[in-house]
C-alpha positions as CSV (number, residue, x, y, z in Angstrom):
1,M,40.3,6.1,-13.2
2,R,41.1,8.9,-10.5
3,I,44.2,9.9,-12.7
4,A,42.2,9.8,-16.1
5,N,39.7,12.2,-14.4
6,S,42.4,14.8,-13.1
7,Y,43.5,14.9,-17.0
8,K,40.2,15.7,-17.9
9,V,39.8,18.7,-15.7
10,F,43.3,19.6,-16.6
11,A,42.2,19.7,-20.3
12,V,39.0,21.5,-19.9
13,V,41.0,24.3,-17.7
14,A,43.6,24.6,-20.1
15,I,41.2,24.9,-23.2
16,A,39.3,27.4,-21.3
17,V,42.4,29.6,-20.5
18,Q,43.4,29.5,-24.1
19,M,39.7,30.6,-25.1
20,F,40.2,33.4,-22.7
21,F,43.4,34.5,-24.2
22,I,42.3,34.5,-27.6
23,S,39.1,36.2,-27.0
24,S,41.0,39.0,-25.2
25,C,43.6,39.3,-27.8
26,S,40.8,39.6,-30.5
27,A,39.1,42.3,-28.5
28,E,42.3,44.5,-28.4
29,V,42.8,43.9,-32.1
30,T,39.6,45.6,-33.0
31,T,39.9,48.6,-30.6
32,T,43.5,49.3,-31.7
33,P,42.6,51.2,-35.0
34,Q,40.6,53.9,-33.3
35,E,43.4,54.6,-30.5
36,H,45.9,55.6,-33.4
37,H,43.6,58.3,-35.1
38,V,44.7,61.7,-33.9
39,I,42.0,64.3,-34.6
40,P,43.5,67.4,-36.2
41,D,43.1,69.8,-33.4
42,A,44.6,67.2,-30.8
43,V,46.6,68.9,-27.8
44,N,50.1,69.1,-28.1
45,I,51.3,67.9,-24.7
46,N,54.8,69.5,-24.8
47,T,53.3,72.9,-25.1
48,A,50.0,72.9,-23.4
49,T,49.2,74.8,-20.2
50,V,47.5,73.3,-17.4
51,A,44.4,75.0,-18.6
52,E,44.6,73.3,-22.3
53,L,45.1,70.0,-20.8
54,T,42.2,70.0,-18.5
55,R,39.9,70.4,-21.7
56,I,40.9,67.0,-22.4
57,P,38.3,64.4,-21.2
58,Y,39.5,62.5,-17.9
59,I,42.1,65.0,-17.3
60,G,41.7,67.1,-14.1
61,E,43.8,69.9,-12.9
62,R,46.0,67.8,-10.5
63,T,46.6,65.5,-13.5
64,A,47.4,68.4,-15.9
65,E,49.9,69.8,-13.1
66,R,51.7,66.4,-13.1
67,I,52.0,66.5,-16.8
68,V,53.4,70.0,-16.7
69,A,55.8,69.0,-13.9
70,F,56.7,65.9,-15.6
71,R,57.4,67.6,-18.7
72,S,59.7,70.4,-16.9
73,E,61.5,67.7,-15.2
74,H,62.2,65.5,-17.6
75,G,62.0,67.3,-20.9
76,P,59.6,67.1,-23.6
77,F,57.5,64.0,-24.2
78,R,58.9,62.0,-27.2
79,R,55.7,60.4,-27.9
80,P,52.2,60.5,-26.6
81,E,52.7,56.9,-24.7
82,D,55.2,58.7,-22.5
83,L,52.1,60.1,-20.7
84,L,52.0,56.6,-19.0
85,L,55.0,57.5,-16.9
86,V,52.9,60.4,-15.5
87,Q,51.0,59.7,-12.0
88,G,47.4,59.6,-12.6
89,I,47.4,58.3,-16.4
90,S,46.7,54.6,-16.3
91,D,46.8,52.6,-19.4
92,Q,42.9,52.5,-19.6
93,R,43.2,56.4,-19.2
94,F,45.6,56.6,-21.9
95,R,43.7,54.5,-24.3
96,Q,40.7,57.0,-24.0
97,I,42.5,60.1,-24.7
98,R,45.1,58.7,-26.8
99,H,43.5,60.1,-30.1
100,L,43.1,63.8,-28.2
101,V,46.8,64.1,-27.7
102,R,50.1,64.7,-29.8
103,T,53.9,65.2,-29.4
104,E,54.5,67.6,-32.7
């Protein structure tokens, strides 16, 4: 009896974990298309000055300075996702500004 109950608990936990991952995956799919739309006047992160970068929401002066310093030290960004290598740009922050930056 005791073993049967532990299997039931395990089964319930396994189903709950699967449901969590399925719901989180579907949430990502619904938000992904918005992230890839770049607005026409997006900021070119390879040529922007600190002042231009601070016009992007969620990018303060210190983060803008880090972006310029990173670019100076490592060369131009190949793609916008390279901003994730800059200290102060988290995955969440990047998703908020992705449509506002470009590298061409």
